[in-house]
DSSP file (Angstrom, degrees, kcal/mol; ACC not computed):
  #  RESIDUE AA STRUCTURE BP1 BP2  ACC     N-H-->O    O-->H-N    N-H-->O    O-->H-N    TCO  KAPPA ALPHA  PHI   PSI    X-CA   Y-CA   Z-CA
    1    1 A M              0   0    0      0, 0.0     2,-0.4     0, 0.0    23,-0.1   0.000 360.0 360.0 360.0 132.9  -82.1  -11.1  -45.2
    2    2 A K  E     -a   49   0A   0     46,-0.5    48,-2.4    21,-0.1     2,-0.4  -0.949 360.0-140.7-116.7 142.7  -83.5  -10.2  -41.8
    3    3 A L  E     -a   50   0A   0     -2,-0.4    22,-2.2    18,-0.4     2,-0.7  -0.808   9.2-151.4-107.5 139.4  -81.2   -9.9  -38.8
    4    4 A L  E     -ab  51  25A   0     46,-2.5    48,-2.6    -2,-0.4     2,-0.5  -0.955  27.8-145.3-100.9 113.9  -81.6  -11.0  -35.2
    5    5 A V  E     -ab  52  26A   0     20,-3.0    22,-2.5    -2,-0.7    23,-0.2  -0.700  14.6-122.7 -90.6 127.0  -79.5   -8.5  -33.3
    6    6 A D    >   -     0   0    0     46,-2.7     3,-1.7    -2,-0.5    -1,-0.1  -0.152  20.2-111.1 -67.6 159.6  -77.7   -9.8  -30.2
    7    7 A E  T 3  S+     0   0    0      1,-0.3    -1,-0.1    25,-0.1    46,-0.1   0.715 113.1  69.0 -63.2 -23.7  -78.1   -8.4  -26.7
    8    8 A N  T 3  S+     0   0    0      2,-0.1     2,-0.3     3,-0.0    -1,-0.3   0.445  95.2  68.0 -78.7   2.5  -74.5   -7.1  -26.8
    9    9 A L  S <  S-     0   0    0     -3,-1.7    72,-0.0    43,-0.1    -4,-0.0  -0.861 103.1 -82.8-117.5 156.0  -75.6   -4.6  -29.4
   10   10 A A    >   -     0   0    0     -2,-0.3     3,-1.5     1,-0.1     4,-0.4  -0.251  30.9-130.1 -61.0 139.2  -78.0   -1.6  -28.9
   11   11 A P  T >  S+     0   0    0      0, 0.0     3,-0.6     0, 0.0     4,-0.4   0.824 106.5  58.1 -58.3 -32.4  -81.7   -2.4  -29.1
   12   12 A G  T 3> S+     0   0    0      1,-0.2     4,-1.9     2,-0.2     3,-0.3   0.610  83.0  84.5 -75.0 -11.1  -82.3    0.5  -31.5
   13   13 A L  H <> S+     0   0    0     -3,-1.5     4,-1.6     1,-0.2    -1,-0.2   0.888  84.1  56.7 -60.3 -40.6  -79.8   -0.9  -34.1
   14   14 A A  H <4 S+     0   0    0     -3,-0.6    -1,-0.2    -4,-0.4    10,-0.2   0.891 109.8  45.6 -59.0 -39.7  -82.4   -3.2  -35.6
   15   15 A E  H >4 S+     0   0    0     -4,-0.4     3,-1.0    -3,-0.3     4,-0.3   0.867 108.3  57.0 -70.4 -36.6  -84.6   -0.2  -36.3
   16   16 A Q  H 3< S+     0   0    0     -4,-1.9     3,-0.2     1,-0.2    -1,-0.2   0.788 115.3  36.4 -67.2 -27.5  -81.7    1.8  -37.7
   17   17 A I  T >X S+     0   0    0     -4,-1.6     4,-2.6     1,-0.2     3,-1.1   0.259  83.6 107.6-108.2  11.5  -80.9   -0.8  -40.3
   18   18 A A  T <4 S+     0   0    0     -3,-1.0    -1,-0.2     1,-0.3    -2,-0.1   0.763  72.0  63.1 -63.4 -25.2  -84.5   -1.9  -41.1
   19   19 A D  T 34 S+     0   0    0     -4,-0.3    -1,-0.3    -3,-0.2    -2,-0.1   0.847 114.6  33.0 -67.6 -31.4  -84.4   -0.1  -44.5
   20   20 A L  T <4 S+     0   0    0     -3,-1.1    -2,-0.2     1,-0.2    -1,-0.2   0.808 133.4  29.8 -87.5 -35.0  -81.6   -2.5  -45.5
   21   21 A F  S >< S-     0   0    0     -4,-2.6     3,-1.5    -7,-0.2   -18,-0.4  -0.674  80.5-161.0-130.4  75.5  -82.8   -5.5  -43.6
   22   22 A P  T 3  S+     0   0    0      0, 0.0     3,-0.1     0, 0.0    -3,-0.1  -0.256  76.8  29.1 -58.9 142.5  -86.6   -5.5  -43.2
   23   23 A G  T 3  S+     0   0    0      1,-0.3   -21,-0.1   -21,-0.1     2,-0.1   0.462  84.2 147.1  87.3   1.2  -87.9   -7.6  -40.5
   24   24 A S    <   +     0   0    0     -3,-1.5     2,-0.3   -10,-0.2    -1,-0.3  -0.431  21.8 178.5 -71.3 145.1  -84.8   -7.3  -38.3
   25   25 A V  E     -b    4   0A   0    -22,-2.2   -20,-3.0    -2,-0.1     2,-0.3  -0.965  30.1-114.3-144.2 158.7  -85.3   -7.3  -34.5
   26   26 A H  E >>  -b    5   0A   0     -2,-0.3     3,-1.3   -22,-0.2     4,-0.6  -0.685  34.6-115.7 -89.1 148.7  -83.3   -7.2  -31.4
   27   27 A V  G >4>S+     0   0    0    -22,-2.5     5,-2.8    -2,-0.3     3,-1.0   0.836 115.5  57.4 -56.3 -34.1  -83.3  -10.3  -29.1
   28   28 A T  G >45S+     0   0    0      4,-0.3     3,-1.3     1,-0.2    -1,-0.3   0.807  97.2  62.5 -68.4 -27.0  -85.1   -8.4  -26.4
   29   29 A A  G <45S+     0   0    0     -3,-1.3    -1,-0.2     1,-0.3    -2,-0.2   0.703 107.8  43.2 -70.5 -18.6  -87.9   -7.5  -28.7
   30   30 A V  G <<5S-     0   0    0     -3,-1.0    -1,-0.3    -4,-0.6    -2,-0.2   0.124 124.4 -99.8-113.0  19.4  -88.8  -11.2  -29.1
   31   31 A G  T < 5S+     0   0    0     -3,-1.3    -3,-0.2     1,-0.1    -2,-0.1   0.730  90.0 117.9  76.0  23.5  -88.4  -12.1  -25.4
   32   32 A L    > < +     0   0    0     -5,-2.8     3,-1.2    -6,-0.2    -4,-0.3   0.158  30.4 135.0-109.8  18.7  -84.9  -13.5  -25.6
   33   33 A G  T 3  S+     0   0    0     -6,-0.3     3,-0.1     1,-0.3   -27,-0.0  -0.442  79.9   8.2 -65.2 140.4  -83.0  -11.1  -23.4
   34   34 A S  T 3  S+     0   0    0      1,-0.2     2,-0.3    -2,-0.1    -1,-0.3   0.822  99.9 142.8  56.3  35.0  -80.6  -12.9  -20.9
   35   35 A T    <   -     0   0    0     -3,-1.2    -1,-0.2     1,-0.1    -3,-0.1  -0.720  56.8 -93.2-103.5 155.1  -81.3  -16.2  -22.7
   36   36 A S     >  -     0   0    0     -2,-0.3     4,-2.1     1,-0.1     3,-0.2  -0.246  30.7-117.0 -65.3 153.3  -78.8  -18.9  -23.4
   37   37 A D  H  > S+     0   0    0      1,-0.2     4,-2.9     2,-0.2     5,-0.2   0.877 114.6  57.0 -56.5 -39.7  -76.8  -19.0  -26.7
   38   38 A A  H  > S+     0   0    0      2,-0.2     4,-2.3     1,-0.2    -1,-0.2   0.894 107.1  47.0 -62.6 -41.2  -78.4  -22.3  -27.6
   39   39 A V  H  > S+     0   0    0     -3,-0.2     4,-2.4     2,-0.2    -1,-0.2   0.917 113.9  47.6 -67.8 -43.1  -82.0  -20.9  -27.3
   40   40 A I  H  X S+     0   0    0     -4,-2.1     4,-2.8     2,-0.2     5,-0.2   0.916 111.1  52.4 -62.8 -42.6  -81.1  -17.9  -29.3
   41   41 A W  H  X S+     0   0    0     -4,-2.9     4,-2.4     1,-0.2    -2,-0.2   0.937 111.2  46.2 -57.8 -49.1  -79.4  -20.1  -31.9
   42   42 A E  H  X S+     0   0    0     -4,-2.3     4,-2.6     1,-0.2    -1,-0.2   0.910 113.1  49.6 -61.6 -43.7  -82.5  -22.3  -32.2
   43   43 A Y  H  X S+     0   0    0     -4,-2.4     4,-1.6     2,-0.2     6,-0.2   0.940 111.3  48.3 -61.6 -48.4  -84.8  -19.3  -32.5
   44   44 A A  H  <>S+     0   0    0     -4,-2.8     5,-2.5     1,-0.2     4,-0.3   0.925 115.3  44.7 -60.0 -45.5  -82.7  -17.6  -35.2
   45   45 A G  H ><5S+     0   0    0     -4,-2.4     3,-0.9    -5,-0.2    -1,-0.2   0.908 113.6  48.8 -65.7 -42.7  -82.5  -20.8  -37.2
   46   46 A A  H 3<5S+     0   0    0     -4,-2.6    -1,-0.2     1,-0.2    -2,-0.2   0.734 115.8  44.2 -70.3 -22.6  -86.2  -21.6  -36.9
   47   47 A N  T 3<5S-     0   0    0     -4,-1.6    -1,-0.2    -5,-0.2    -2,-0.2   0.227 113.3-108.3-112.1  13.7  -87.3  -18.2  -37.8
   48   48 A G  T < 5 +     0   0    0     -3,-0.9   -46,-0.5    -4,-0.3     2,-0.2   0.757  66.5 146.6  72.3  26.8  -85.1  -17.4  -40.8
   49   49 A F  E   < -a    2   0A   0     -5,-2.5    21,-0.5    -6,-0.2     2,-0.5  -0.642  46.6-139.5 -93.5 152.3  -82.8  -14.9  -39.2
   50   50 A T  E     -a    3   0A   0    -48,-2.4   -46,-2.5    -2,-0.2     2,-0.5  -0.937  33.0-126.3 -98.2 133.8  -79.1  -14.2  -39.7
   51   51 A F  E     -ac   4  71A   0     19,-3.0    21,-3.2    -2,-0.5     2,-0.5  -0.728  19.8-161.2 -92.7 125.7  -77.6  -13.5  -36.3
   52   52 A L  E     +ac   5  72A   0    -48,-2.6   -46,-2.7    -2,-0.5     2,-0.3  -0.919  30.5 142.2-107.0 122.0  -75.7  -10.3  -35.8
   53   53 A T  E     - c   0  73A   0     19,-2.5    21,-3.3    -2,-0.5   -48,-0.0  -0.937  55.8-146.1-152.1 167.5  -73.3  -10.3  -32.8
   54   54 A K  S    S+     0   0    0     -2,-0.3     2,-0.6    19,-0.2    19,-0.1   0.234  72.7 110.2-114.3   4.2  -70.0   -9.4  -31.2
   55   55 A D    >   -     0   0    0      1,-0.1     3,-1.5    20,-0.0     4,-0.3  -0.731  56.4-158.2 -89.9 114.1  -70.0  -12.6  -29.2
   56   56 A K  T >> S+     0   0    0     -2,-0.6     4,-1.2     1,-0.3     3,-1.1   0.663  83.8  78.9 -67.1 -16.2  -67.3  -15.0  -30.4
   57   57 A D  H 3> S+     0   0    0      1,-0.3     4,-1.6     2,-0.2    -1,-0.3   0.838  87.9  58.5 -59.6 -31.1  -69.2  -18.0  -28.8
   58   58 A F  H <> S+     0   0    0     -3,-1.5     4,-2.3     1,-0.2    -1,-0.3   0.730  95.3  63.2 -73.9 -20.2  -71.5  -17.9  -31.8
   59   59 A V  H <> S+     0   0    0     -3,-1.1     4,-2.9    -4,-0.3     5,-0.2   0.935 103.5  48.8 -63.4 -46.2  -68.5  -18.5  -34.1
   60   60 A N  H  X S+     0   0    0     -4,-1.2     4,-2.3     1,-0.2     5,-0.2   0.909 111.4  48.9 -61.1 -42.4  -68.0  -21.8  -32.4
   61   61 A L  H  X>S+     0   0    0     -4,-1.6     4,-3.3     2,-0.2     5,-0.6   0.921 112.5  48.8 -62.2 -42.7  -71.7  -22.7  -32.9
   62   62 A S  H  X5S+     0   0    0     -4,-2.3     4,-1.8     1,-0.2    -2,-0.2   0.920 114.1  44.4 -63.2 -44.7  -71.5  -21.7  -36.5
   63   63 A L  H  <5S+     0   0    0     -4,-2.9    -1,-0.2     2,-0.2    -2,-0.2   0.841 121.3  40.3 -70.1 -32.5  -68.4  -23.7  -37.2
   64   64 A T  H  <5S+     0   0    0     -4,-2.3    -2,-0.2    -5,-0.2    -3,-0.2   0.912 130.8  22.4 -80.9 -45.4  -69.7  -26.7  -35.2
   65   65 A L  H  <5S-     0   0    0     -4,-3.3    -3,-0.2    -5,-0.2    -2,-0.2   0.652  90.1-151.9-100.6 -18.6  -73.4  -26.7  -36.3
   66   66 A G     << +     0   0    0     -4,-1.8    -1,-0.2    -5,-0.6    -2,-0.1  -0.290  41.9   0.4  71.4-165.9  -73.3  -24.8  -39.6
   67   67 A S        +     0   0    0     35,-0.1     3,-0.1    36,-0.1    39,-0.0  -0.736  67.1  91.2-109.1 160.0  -76.3  -22.9  -40.7
   68   68 A P  S    S+     0   0    0      0, 0.0   -23,-0.2     0, 0.0     2,-0.1   0.493 100.4  40.6 -81.9 159.8  -79.1  -22.1  -40.2
   69   69 A P  S    S-     0   0    0      0, 0.0     2,-0.2     0, 0.0   -19,-0.2   0.633  84.0-147.7 -85.0 162.8  -78.7  -19.6  -38.8
   70   70 A K        -     0   0    0    -21,-0.5   -19,-3.0   -26,-0.1     2,-0.4  -0.559  17.4-140.6 -80.8 157.7  -75.9  -17.7  -40.5
   71   71 A V  E     -cd  51 106A   0     34,-2.5    36,-2.5   -21,-0.2     2,-0.6  -0.979  14.1-163.5-127.6 134.1  -73.8  -15.6  -38.2
   72   72 A V  E     -cd  52 107A   0    -21,-3.2   -19,-2.5    -2,-0.4     2,-0.6  -0.976  15.8-160.2-111.9 116.7  -72.3  -12.1  -38.8
   73   73 A L  E     -cd  53 108A   0     34,-2.8    36,-2.8    -2,-0.6     2,-0.7  -0.873   5.7-150.3-101.5 120.1  -69.6  -11.4  -36.2
   74   74 A L  E     - d   0 109A   0    -21,-3.3     2,-0.7    -2,-0.6     3,-0.3  -0.811  10.1-172.5 -89.2 116.5  -68.7   -7.8  -35.7
   75   75 A Q        +     0   0    0     34,-3.7   -21,-0.1    -2,-0.7    -1,-0.1  -0.560  44.4 122.2-104.6  65.1  -65.0   -7.6  -34.6
   76   76 A T        -     0   0    0     -2,-0.7    -1,-0.2     1,-0.2    34,-0.1   0.563  56.0-146.0-106.7 -11.4  -65.2   -3.9  -33.9
   77   77 A G        -     0   0    0     -3,-0.3     2,-0.5   -23,-0.1    -1,-0.2  -0.333  64.2 -14.9  68.2-163.3  -64.1   -3.5  -30.3
   78   78 A N  S    S+     0   0    0     -2,-0.0     2,-0.3     0, 0.0     0, 0.0  -0.604  86.3 138.0 -75.7 123.0  -65.8   -0.7  -28.4
   79   79 A C        -     0   0    0     -2,-0.5    -3,-0.1     0, 0.0    -2,-0.1  -0.971  51.5 -86.9-156.9 166.2  -67.5    1.7  -30.7
   80   80 A S     >  -     0   0    0     -2,-0.3     4,-2.1     1,-0.1     5,-0.2  -0.247  35.5-112.8 -75.8 163.3  -70.8    3.6  -30.9
   81   81 A T  H  > S+     0   0    0      1,-0.2     4,-2.8     2,-0.2     5,-0.2   0.869 119.2  55.3 -62.8 -36.8  -74.0    2.3  -32.3
   82   82 A S  H  > S+     0   0    0      2,-0.2     4,-2.1     1,-0.2    -1,-0.2   0.863 106.8  50.5 -66.6 -33.7  -73.7    4.9  -35.2
   83   83 A Q  H  > S+     0   0    0      2,-0.2     4,-2.3     1,-0.2    -2,-0.2   0.903 111.0  48.6 -67.8 -40.5  -70.2    3.5  -36.0
   84   84 A I  H  X S+     0   0    0     -4,-2.1     4,-2.5     2,-0.2    -2,-0.2   0.920 110.1  51.6 -64.9 -42.5  -71.6    0.0  -36.1
   85   85 A E  H  X S+     0   0    0     -4,-2.8     4,-2.9     1,-0.2     5,-0.2   0.919 109.0  51.2 -58.7 -43.0  -74.5    1.1  -38.3
   86   86 A H  H  X S+     0   0    0     -4,-2.1     4,-2.7     2,-0.2    -2,-0.2   0.911 109.2  50.4 -61.3 -43.0  -71.9    2.7  -40.6
   87   87 A I  H  X S+     0   0    0     -4,-2.3     4,-0.7     2,-0.2    -1,-0.2   0.921 112.4  47.2 -61.0 -44.1  -69.9   -0.6  -40.8
   88   88 A I  H >< S+     0   0    0     -4,-2.5     3,-0.9     1,-0.2    -2,-0.2   0.947 114.2  46.2 -63.4 -48.8  -73.1   -2.5  -41.6
   89   89 A R  H >< S+     0   0    0     -4,-2.9     3,-1.4     1,-0.3     4,-0.2   0.885 110.1  52.9 -63.4 -38.7  -74.2    0.0  -44.3
   90   90 A S  H 3< S+     0   0    0     -4,-2.7    -1,-0.3     1,-0.3    -2,-0.2   0.636 112.3  47.0 -73.9 -10.9  -70.7    0.1  -45.9
   91   91 A N  T <X S+     0   0    0     -3,-0.9     4,-2.3    -4,-0.7    -1,-0.3   0.082  73.1 120.3-112.8  22.2  -70.7   -3.7  -46.1
   92   92 A A  H <> S+     0   0    0     -3,-1.4     4,-2.3     1,-0.2     5,-0.1   0.862  75.2  52.2 -56.7 -38.9  -74.2   -4.0  -47.6
   93   93 A V  H  > S+     0   0    0      2,-0.2     4,-2.6     1,-0.2    -1,-0.2   0.915 108.6  50.5 -65.2 -41.9  -72.9   -5.8  -50.7
   94   94 A R  H  > S+     0   0    0      1,-0.2     4,-2.6     2,-0.2    -2,-0.2   0.897 109.3  51.7 -62.3 -40.0  -71.0   -8.3  -48.5
   95   95 A F  H  X S+     0   0    0     -4,-2.3     4,-2.8    -7,-0.2    -2,-0.2   0.930 110.6  48.7 -59.8 -45.4  -74.2   -9.0  -46.6
   96   96 A S  H  X S+     0   0    0     -4,-2.3     4,-1.5     2,-0.2    -2,-0.2   0.928 113.2  45.7 -62.2 -46.7  -76.0   -9.6  -49.8
   97   97 A E  H  X S+     0   0    0     -4,-2.6     4,-0.8     1,-0.2    -1,-0.2   0.902 114.0  49.9 -63.1 -41.0  -73.4  -12.0  -51.2
   98   98 A F  H >< S+     0   0    0     -4,-2.6     3,-0.7     1,-0.2    -2,-0.2   0.905 107.3  54.6 -63.8 -43.0  -73.2  -13.8  -47.8
   99   99 A G  H 3< S+     0   0    0     -4,-2.8    -1,-0.2     1,-0.2    -2,-0.2   0.832 112.5  42.1 -61.8 -33.3  -77.0  -14.2  -47.7
  100  100 A S  H 3< S+     0   0    0     -4,-1.5     2,-0.8    -5,-0.2    -1,-0.2   0.528  90.5  98.5 -93.1  -5.8  -77.1  -15.8  -51.1
  101  101 A D    <<  -     0   0    0     -4,-0.8     3,-0.3    -3,-0.7    -4,-0.0  -0.739  53.5-168.3 -85.6 109.4  -74.0  -18.1  -50.5
  102  102 A R  S    S+     0   0    0     -2,-0.8    -1,-0.2     1,-0.2   -35,-0.1   0.651  82.1  54.3 -73.2 -15.7  -75.3  -21.5  -49.5
  103  103 A K  S    S+     0   0    0      2,-0.0     2,-0.3     0, 0.0    -1,-0.2   0.785  93.9  75.2 -89.8 -29.4  -71.8  -22.7  -48.5
  104  104 A R        +     0   0    0     -3,-0.3     3,-0.1    -6,-0.2    -3,-0.1  -0.674  41.9 169.7 -92.4 137.7  -70.9  -20.0  -46.0
  105  105 A S        +     0   0    0     -2,-0.3   -34,-2.5     1,-0.2     2,-0.4   0.415  64.7  55.9-118.8  -3.8  -72.3  -19.8  -42.5
  106  106 A L  E     -d   71   0A   0    -36,-0.2     2,-0.4   -44,-0.1   -34,-0.2  -0.994  52.8-175.1-138.9 131.5  -70.1  -17.1  -41.0
  107  107 A L  E     -d   72   0A   0    -36,-2.5   -34,-2.8    -2,-0.4     2,-0.5  -0.994  12.1-156.8-124.3 125.7  -69.2  -13.5  -42.0
  108  108 A L  E     -d   73   0A   0     -2,-0.4     2,-0.4   -36,-0.2   -34,-0.2  -0.887  10.7-171.5-103.7 129.4  -66.5  -11.6  -40.1
  109  109 A L  E      d   74   0A   0    -36,-2.8   -34,-3.7    -2,-0.5   -21,-0.1  -0.969 360.0 360.0-123.2 137.6  -66.7   -7.8  -40.2
  110  110 A R              0   0    0     -2,-0.4    -1,-0.1   -36,-0.2   -36,-0.1   0.334 360.0 360.0-120.4 360.0  -64.1   -5.3  -38.9
């Protein structure tokens, strides 16, 4: 599974979790900074990414359109990038199960 990391998360996060999710990138690294949700959604789906975000708007897209792409919503509130990295790493098994589950398009993490 490779992640497309939303603009509301630190640009360095994709690099910090690359050992778990090779090929992951931040939206700004692919020229999608300050881009509409619809364009990001299309890019993620067309390029085989799972979208990692804190933006609840993508929940609506996921529930309405289904996957691809799949969406991981971080419901963490304000916290540091290292705390977010810890949450991702401590949920690696859930990410793996989610990635292989063809029926689920949304994963919520707290």
